[in-house]
C-alpha positions, 0 to 999 in steps of 0.5 A: 256433431263434432267428435274428438280424436286424440292421438298420442305422442309415444314412441312408434306412433304412426300418424299416416293411417290416421291422417289418411282417414281424417282427410277422407272424412273431413273432405266428406264434410264430417267434423272433428277436432284433433288433439295430439300429444308429444311426450316421447319426443319431448323426453328426447329433446329434454335429454339432448338439452341437458334437462332430462324429464322427471316423472313422479307418482302422486299420492293417489297413484297417478304418474305425471311429469314434473314441469318446472319452467324449463321443462314447460319451455321444452314441452311447448317447443315440441308440442306446439312446434315440431309435432303440431306442425308436422301433423298440420303439414300432413293434413295440408298435403292431403287436401285438408286446410288444417290450423294448428293451435295450442290451448293457450291460443284464444285461451281455449284451455283455461284452468288452475295451476297447481304450483306444487305436487304431492308425491310418493318417493322412496316410500315417503310423501313429499311436496315438489314446488315450482310445478307448472302443471294444472287442471283444465276448468274451462274450455272456450270453444268459440275459436274452434267453432269459428274455424270449423264453420269457415272450413278449417280443421283445428289441430289442438295440443296442450299446454293450457293457460292459467286463469289467474296469471296467464302463464302456460301450464302443462295439462294431460292430453287425454284429460284435455281431449275429454274436456274438449269432447264434453264442451263440444257435446261430442257423440264419441271421443276416440283416444288412439295410442300404440296399443289396441286398448286396455290390456289385462297384462302388458307382459302378454302378447298385445295382439292376443284377443283374450288380453284385451278388455273390450268394454268398461261399463262405468255404471257397473264397476267400482274400479275402472282402473283395476287393470290400468297401469302407468299412463293408461290410468290417465286415459281411463280417468279422462274417459270417465270424466268425458262420460260423466260430462255427457259424451256418449262413449270413449274408445281406446284403440290403436293408431297403428292400423289402416282406417283406425277410426272406422276400426274403432267404431266397428268395435275394436279397442276398449269401449267405455260407456255408462249404461242407463240406470233402469228404475225398478217397477214398484 
C-alpha cells in the first residue's frame, strides 16, 4: 500500500517533525509519496520581484491564485526549486534517498488549462483572461512506481502540464494530492498544515478541543464546507474528491507536532470518510 502525505507551504510550517517521522517509516519499508506546497514563500518572492500575488474568489466561492505567465514562472521557481530541494535535502540528511519531481516531469500530473477565470470582484462578476491554472484530469503513476520499486522516495509538487499545449499550469496542491491518492489507491491521504484540523471558528483558540471538528461523514452531510473558510475550502474539496475516488479516509491535521503521521492516525485532526450505505431489509 502506498499512502500520500501532503504538507502545506504556509508561514510557520515546520518540516522537521514530518521529515523525522517519514525517514523512520520509509527506512522501515513503509511506502509513501510526499506532496508539498510553497504558497507563502511564493508570495514573498513575487513581492520582492515586483510582481505581487493576486488572489481572487470564483463565482462558486473558492479562493485561488490568479496565475499569469510571470506568476507561473515564480511559482515554479519556488515550488520546484528552493522548497522542493530543501525537503529532498532534509530527507537525504536522514538517510532517505529522496528524488524531487514536479507534476510536469514525466507528465505525472496532466490536465486542462482554464485560460480564464470567472470571479466575483467588488460584488460584480468578471472574467480574467491569461490564466495559467487548471485541473488535473490524469495522473501518470509509472515513474513514481518505478522509483518506489527501486528504493527511491518521491517528493512531488505542482505545477501540472496541460495535455494540449504541454505548458505548465498551476494546480491546487491539496486537490493534486487527492488525485494522486486516488490513482495509487491509497488507504489514506494525510493533509498537514499549521492548524489542528477543520475549526469551527478561526477566531477561537486553535488548541481548544471544542473548536475542532473531529469527523465529517460525507454520506451524512449536505454541506461539508459549512465551517470551512478560505484555503480550508480547497482542502475539504480535495478530501471529498479523494473519498469519492476510493481513498479510505482523509485526515486534516497539523505538521507542527512530533510524529505528525502517528498523531493523525491515532485520531487527532479532522477525519473525513464516507460510511457505507446500509440497505434496509424489505
